[in-house]
MARZATI-310100 format. One line per field, with one value per residue (C-alpha): residue in three letters; residue number from 1; x, y, z. Coordinates in Angstrom, 2 decimals. Example, Ala and Ser with C-alpha at 12.3 -4.5 7.8 and 13.67 -1.06 7.14 Angstrom:
# MARZATI-310100
r (ALA SER)
k (1 2)
east (12.30 13.67)
north (-4.50 -1.06)
up (7.80 7.14)
# end
This chain:
# MARZATI-310100
r (MET ALA ASN LEU ARG SER MET ASN SER ARG MET ARG ILE LEU TRP LEU CYS SER TRP TYR PRO HIS ASP ALA ASP THR PHE ASP GLY ASP PHE ILE GLU ARG GLN ALA ARG ALA ALA ALA SER LEU HIS THR ILE ASP VAL ILE HIS VAL VAL GLN LYS ARG GLU LEU LEU HIS THR GLU GLN PRO ARG VAL VAL GLN LYS ASN GLU HIS ASN LEU SER VAL THR ILE VAL TYR VAL SER ASN LYS GLY LEU PHE ARG GLN ALA ALA HIS THR VAL LEU PHE ASN LEU ARG TYR TYR ARG ILE LEU LEU LYS THR ILE SER ASN TYR ILE HIS LYS GLU GLY MET PRO ASP LEU VAL HIS LEU GLN VAL PRO VAL LYS MET GLY ALA GLY ALA LEU TRP LEU LYS LYS LYS TYR GLY ILE PRO PHE VAL VAL THR GLU HIS ALA ASN ARG TYR HIS ASN GLY ASP TRP GLU ALA VAL SER ASP ALA SER PHE LEU PHE ARG LYS LEU THR HIS SER VAL ILE LYS GLN THR ASP ALA LEU VAL THR VAL SER GLN TYR LEU GLY GLU ALA ILE ASN THR TYR VAL GLN PRO LYS ALA PHE THR VAL VAL PRO ASN VAL VAL ASP THR SER LEU PHE THR TYR HIS PRO PHE ALA ALA ALA THR PRO THR PHE ARG PHE LEU HIS VAL SER ASN LEU ALA PRO VAL LYS ASN PRO GLN LEU MET MET ASP ALA VAL LYS LEU PHE PHE ASP ASN GLY GLY ASP ALA GLU PHE VAL PHE THR GLY ASN LEU THR ASP GLU TRP LYS LEU TYR ALA GLN ALA ILE GLY ILE PRO ASP ASN LYS VAL ALA PHE GLN GLY GLU VAL PRO TYR GLU HIS VAL ALA LYS GLU MET LYS GLN ALA HIS ALA PHE PHE ILE PHE SER LYS SER GLU THR PHE SER CYS ALA ALA ALA GLU ALA LEU CYS CYS GLY LEU PRO VAL ALA ALA ALA ARG VAL GLY ALA LEU PRO GLU LEU LEU ASN THR SER ASN ALA VAL PHE ALA ASP ALA THR ASN ASP ALA ALA ALA PHE ALA ARG SER LEU MET GLN LEU GLN GLN THR TYR HIS LEU PHE ASN ARG SER ALA ILE ALA ALA ASN ALA SER ALA LEU TYR ASN TYR ASN LYS ILE ALA GLU GLN ILE ASN SER VAL TYR LYS THR VAL ILE GLU LYS LYS ARG LYS)
k (1 2 3 4 5 6 7 8 9 10 11 12 13 14 15 16 17 18 19 20 21 22 23 24 25 26 27 28 29 30 31 32 33 34 35 36 37 38 39 40 41 42 43 44 45 46 47 48 49 50 51 52 53 54 55 56 57 58 59 60 61 62 63 64 65 66 67 68 69 70 71 72 73 74 75 76 77 78 79 80 81 82 83 84 85 86 87 88 89 90 91 92 93 94 95 96 97 98 99 100 101 102 103 104 105 106 107 108 109 110 111 112 113 114 115 116 117 118 119 120 121 122 123 124 125 126 127 128 129 130 131 132 133 134 135 136 137 138 139 140 141 142 143 144 145 146 147 148 149 150 151 152 153 154 155 156 157 158 159 160 161 162 163 164 165 166 167 168 169 170 171 172 173 174 175 176 177 178 179 180 181 182 183 184 185 186 187 188 189 190 191 192 193 194 195 196 197 198 199 200 201 202 203 204 205 206 207 208 209 210 211 212 213 214 215 216 217 218 219 220 221 222 223 224 225 226 227 228 229 230 231 232 233 234 235 236 237 238 239 240 241 242 243 244 245 246 247 248 249 250 251 252 253 254 255 256 257 258 259 260 261 262 263 264 265 266 267 268 269 270 271 272 273 274 275 276 277 278 279 280 281 282 283 284 285 286 287 288 289 290 291 292 293 294 295 296 297 298 299 300 301 302 303 304 305 306 307 308 309 310 311 312 313 314 315 316 317 318 319 320 321 322 323 324 325 326 327 328 329 330 331 332 333 334 335 336 337 338 339 340 341 342 343 344 345 346 347 348 349 350 351 352 353 354 355 356 357 358 359 360 361 362 363 364 365 366 367 368 369 370 371 372 373 374 375 376 377 378 379 380 381 382 383 384 385 386 387 388 389 390 391 392 393 394 395 396 397 398 399 400 401 402 403)
east (170.02 171.27 169.85 173.11 173.50 175.01 178.62 179.08 176.77 177.42 177.07 176.26 179.27 178.86 182.74 183.40 186.20 187.98 190.18 189.40 190.33 187.69 187.87 189.73 192.33 192.87 195.50 193.77 193.98 193.95 195.31 192.03 190.55 192.34 191.28 187.64 187.75 189.63 186.58 183.92 185.25 183.54 180.68 178.65 180.75 179.15 181.59 180.84 183.48 182.73 185.80 187.78 190.29 189.20 191.83 190.45 186.97 187.18 187.79 185.17 181.32 179.16 177.89 177.51 179.18 178.22 179.96 179.39 181.61 180.88 179.75 181.37 179.31 181.07 179.51 181.66 180.53 182.04 181.02 180.92 183.72 182.16 179.42 178.55 180.70 184.03 183.44 186.19 188.52 186.59 187.23 184.12 181.87 183.29 183.15 179.54 178.67 180.70 179.10 175.47 175.97 177.76 174.93 172.72 174.39 174.31 170.61 170.06 172.06 169.97 166.52 167.55 169.53 168.48 170.52 174.01 175.31 178.57 180.34 184.00 185.65 188.76 190.89 189.08 188.78 186.50 184.39 184.54 181.62 179.34 180.74 180.00 176.56 175.33 176.52 174.92 171.70 171.11 173.50 175.79 179.04 182.04 185.58 188.48 191.34 194.15 196.68 198.13 201.47 200.28 201.13 204.09 204.98 207.16 206.39 204.73 201.34 201.38 198.12 199.74 199.79 196.34 193.35 191.30 188.28 191.01 192.22 188.87 187.23 190.46 190.27 186.32 186.82 189.73 187.79 184.58 185.51 184.62 187.90 191.04 192.84 196.22 198.28 201.33 202.47 204.20 201.32 199.32 201.75 201.85 198.13 198.04 200.85 199.71 196.00 194.02 194.80 193.14 193.69 194.69 194.82 197.53 196.23 198.51 197.86 196.89 199.10 197.45 199.68 198.23 200.45 203.25 204.71 208.89 209.98 213.51 215.88 216.65 220.35 221.66 221.68 220.78 222.25 221.81 218.72 217.28 214.03 212.03 208.36 206.29 205.23 208.54 206.41 208.79 208.14 209.73 213.05 213.98 216.76 218.49 217.75 219.25 222.54 223.05 222.47 225.47 227.39 226.94 228.54 231.00 232.29 232.68 228.82 227.60 223.64 220.63 218.49 214.47 212.09 208.32 205.61 206.98 204.48 206.91 210.16 211.69 213.93 214.73 216.17 217.98 219.61 221.05 222.21 224.07 225.94 223.85 224.90 221.77 222.11 222.01 218.80 215.19 212.34 208.99 206.24 202.86 202.32 199.25 199.27 199.84 202.82 204.40 204.42 206.13 209.05 209.21 210.08 212.40 214.28 216.78 216.36 214.11 215.23 212.73 214.48 211.76 211.58 208.79 206.42 203.49 203.40 204.93 202.61 205.45 207.93 205.60 204.98 208.71 209.00 206.07 208.30 211.30 213.38 215.65 215.25 217.70 215.78 216.36 215.30 212.19 208.69 207.10 209.85 211.42 208.07 208.35 212.21 214.89 218.45 216.80 215.44 216.61 219.63 219.09 221.43 223.61 222.32 219.07 218.66 222.21 222.98 226.64 224.74 222.18 224.68 226.36 223.36 223.20 226.44 226.09 223.10 224.43 227.80 225.75 223.10 223.96 223.13 219.25 216.71 214.25 212.16 211.80 211.53 208.41 206.78 207.20 205.51 202.99 201.66 201.38 199.74 197.40 193.94 192.68 195.02 193.69 190.30 190.59 191.98 189.37 186.86 188.39 187.77 184.14 183.22 185.00 182.94 179.40 180.26 180.97 177.80 175.62 176.82)
north (178.34 177.39 174.17 172.31 170.01 166.51 166.95 164.93 167.64 170.73 173.54 177.10 179.11 182.94 184.37 187.64 189.02 192.16 192.09 191.13 192.12 194.87 197.61 199.83 197.59 194.34 192.86 193.49 190.07 188.26 185.33 185.49 185.34 182.30 180.18 181.18 179.74 176.40 176.13 176.83 173.59 171.76 174.19 177.21 180.16 183.63 186.25 189.80 192.40 196.08 197.96 199.45 201.80 205.11 207.00 204.90 205.64 209.35 209.24 206.33 206.86 204.78 201.53 197.77 195.49 192.08 189.03 185.53 182.66 178.75 178.14 181.74 184.72 188.06 191.20 194.42 197.42 200.83 202.64 206.47 208.28 211.73 213.63 216.22 216.65 216.22 212.20 211.48 212.64 210.93 207.49 206.96 208.23 206.50 203.10 203.79 203.98 201.03 198.62 199.61 199.05 196.02 194.65 195.73 193.97 190.63 190.94 191.70 188.36 186.26 187.57 186.57 183.41 182.24 181.25 179.85 176.64 178.19 181.54 181.91 185.13 185.98 188.62 189.45 193.25 195.06 192.47 190.31 192.27 190.71 187.14 187.91 189.49 186.37 183.85 185.71 186.48 183.11 180.90 180.37 179.06 180.66 180.03 182.36 182.43 184.96 186.06 189.14 190.11 192.03 190.10 190.59 193.34 195.89 194.60 196.78 197.49 195.52 194.86 196.27 199.51 199.64 201.06 200.01 199.15 197.10 195.33 194.71 193.26 191.08 189.35 188.90 187.17 185.02 183.97 183.32 181.53 177.99 177.17 179.31 178.60 180.71 180.34 179.15 177.61 180.79 182.95 180.82 180.71 184.50 184.86 182.54 184.29 188.02 187.90 184.86 181.42 179.39 175.94 176.34 174.67 175.52 176.09 177.44 180.15 178.63 178.97 178.94 175.89 176.12 179.24 178.56 175.61 174.26 174.97 174.04 176.65 176.29 174.82 178.07 179.46 183.08 185.28 184.29 186.13 187.02 187.84 189.55 190.43 192.50 196.03 196.74 197.91 198.44 194.71 193.61 195.34 197.10 199.17 196.26 194.09 197.05 197.49 193.43 193.65 196.23 194.41 191.40 193.29 194.73 191.44 190.33 189.02 188.98 188.68 190.43 191.55 191.90 193.89 193.02 194.90 198.21 201.15 204.23 205.12 205.31 202.26 202.47 206.20 204.26 201.71 204.43 206.42 203.56 202.85 199.80 199.00 200.35 197.51 194.77 195.97 196.20 198.12 196.45 198.21 196.38 193.85 191.32 188.03 186.12 188.22 187.36 184.03 184.77 186.51 183.38 180.85 183.53 183.59 181.11 182.26 183.89 185.85 187.72 189.01 190.57 191.26 189.04 186.76 184.83 182.92 184.32 183.83 184.98 182.51 179.69 180.48 180.51 177.21 175.81 176.88 175.36 178.57 177.84 180.80 183.01 184.15 185.77 183.12 184.75 184.31 181.46 181.18 178.24 176.41 176.71 176.77 174.09 173.14 171.28 174.67 177.50 179.16 181.07 184.07 183.70 186.72 188.54 192.09 192.36 193.48 191.69 188.38 188.95 189.31 186.05 184.08 185.52 184.53 181.33 180.17 181.40 179.62 176.13 176.52 173.46 171.22 172.29 170.03 172.41 169.85 168.01 171.70 172.58 169.06 169.15 172.84 172.06 169.05 171.47 174.39 173.61 174.30 170.92 170.16 173.68 172.75 169.50 170.95 174.06 171.36 169.17 172.18 172.76 169.30 169.31 172.76 171.22 167.63 170.01 171.72 168.85 167.30)
up (240.38 236.37 234.98 235.04 231.75 231.68 232.15 228.72 226.59 225.28 227.98 227.49 229.39 229.88 229.70 231.54 230.06 231.70 228.44 224.95 221.64 219.88 217.30 219.16 220.16 218.72 221.04 224.03 225.55 222.58 224.28 226.14 222.76 221.87 224.73 224.17 220.63 222.15 224.60 222.16 220.30 223.28 224.61 223.68 224.71 225.33 225.54 227.29 227.67 228.81 227.45 230.82 229.25 229.99 228.05 225.08 225.62 226.10 221.98 221.34 221.06 223.14 221.55 221.53 219.05 218.63 216.50 216.26 214.74 215.43 219.34 220.06 220.21 221.60 223.15 223.44 225.29 224.78 227.89 227.72 229.24 229.00 230.57 233.33 236.56 234.83 234.47 232.46 235.00 238.05 239.02 241.04 238.77 235.78 237.92 238.82 235.19 234.13 236.50 236.16 232.66 233.37 235.19 232.68 229.72 232.03 232.71 229.08 228.07 230.68 229.41 226.00 226.35 229.73 232.56 231.63 233.02 234.27 234.17 233.47 234.49 232.72 234.75 238.25 237.69 236.55 235.35 238.36 239.60 237.35 238.41 242.18 241.19 239.39 242.02 244.98 242.80 241.12 242.23 239.18 240.12 238.35 237.25 237.35 235.04 236.28 233.59 234.98 236.33 239.35 242.09 243.75 245.68 243.85 240.57 237.76 238.48 241.34 243.18 246.62 245.14 243.45 244.88 247.65 245.39 243.01 245.91 247.55 244.13 243.52 246.95 246.62 243.27 244.35 247.35 245.89 243.15 242.69 240.79 240.43 237.15 236.31 233.39 235.69 238.76 239.45 239.40 241.36 243.96 243.93 244.20 246.94 248.94 248.23 248.07 249.03 249.92 247.04 245.28 241.56 238.21 235.64 232.51 229.68 227.04 223.52 220.64 217.19 215.86 212.34 212.20 214.63 213.22 212.15 209.25 208.49 206.63 203.00 202.23 202.14 205.56 205.89 208.62 212.27 213.18 217.04 217.28 220.10 220.32 222.87 223.36 224.83 228.40 231.16 232.63 229.41 230.36 227.40 228.07 229.68 225.82 224.43 226.32 226.26 222.26 222.25 224.44 222.18 219.21 221.12 222.28 218.58 218.12 214.48 214.23 213.04 215.73 215.18 217.52 216.66 218.31 219.81 219.80 219.72 218.56 221.95 221.74 218.17 218.79 222.22 220.08 217.85 220.55 222.30 218.91 217.84 213.94 211.93 209.38 212.52 214.26 212.86 214.83 212.99 215.22 215.74 213.31 212.73 214.33 211.31 210.63 214.01 212.97 209.47 211.65 213.62 210.89 209.30 212.52 214.17 218.16 220.27 223.48 226.20 229.28 231.24 234.70 235.29 233.26 234.39 231.16 228.05 224.70 222.81 224.44 223.51 220.16 219.58 220.77 218.71 215.81 217.15 218.03 221.32 223.78 225.45 228.73 232.09 234.86 236.22 236.71 234.78 232.06 233.95 233.40 229.77 229.15 229.78 228.82 225.67 224.49 225.94 227.38 230.68 231.47 234.17 236.31 235.98 235.61 234.05 230.52 230.41 231.56 228.95 226.35 227.31 226.78 223.36 222.58 224.18 222.31 219.14 219.62 220.84 218.54 216.37 219.68 219.65 217.77 216.53 215.58 218.59 220.24 218.01 218.54 222.32 222.59 220.26 221.99 225.02 223.77 220.83 220.86 221.39 224.51 226.36 225.29 227.27 230.14 230.67 230.23 233.00 235.35 234.09 234.88 238.12 239.16 237.60 239.60 242.83 242.48 242.25 245.49)
# end
């Protein structure tokens, strides 16, 4: 069993991350990277991420990349998705190779660093197999943090529609974890309903509050600007967002709309097709994290009309910049938003309702206290606050193990 150090000393924590930024995808779980940096302010954090996107791996060379910064070391493993027997198209063969390399990587880590005090698993599949193996073989307790939006039947990429192996691993991880952490109450309740009853602790995602800060506009206020940040995946409701923007203009609204983070021209072409004025909408594509902060400081308000959200890093970042938000009342958004910092649409999945919320936010904008919005959000989502919450979970698990 692991040698459990004093709860007040710096521990060595092994993070097994199903998502984590890497050279081939710098946004793959960047919110997990920020949590790792928060935890590393109090403990030594060793991250292992075995890349699991098969379509990406098919064009990547197998390799191991290691990165180190203060109290945070990261090992990224690219698994081969090529070879004999049409492995690239065969899920079972790929998974066998993946899990073999995962366990080998963990074994090499133990040989080099010794036993960790604790394992922190970020998202159950696929890296959860490693946490289960370490607990069974060495008795090392593990914490699991879940972020994913897949715990409601019928939701995008729902667990109920996943493979047997996916469902089995998810169930086993949730059942056997020593502490379940979720980024919202909404997500924890969904896991309890659709996977496994389990007590959980809510620890929200981190916002880099050195970047996302409130700056008042200069005396000459620019044209009112709405900002949306996402990859415009189906769960973000992009078509209804565009339809709502069109209705906003049809009903006499006057503002600029900026979309940051889309990966294709699909929605730019759709906006043109439905007649949104070209000079009133901009699609910036994927931009660095620092640039997102810059865009938020130049915007008046943020909007998000997702079908579901387990947290919404973008909404939290917008709040830290003092932006009021127009939103659908879905998922975890009511946990971040209220009448002091947002306007909710009066119906969900309804373009007209979304358009009304945009109009209402602009018309009542003078009633929002932007500096207070920023101060309240920054107090909740900064690095130190999240580090304290993660550390509290670690201490509870270690204390329980000693009894």
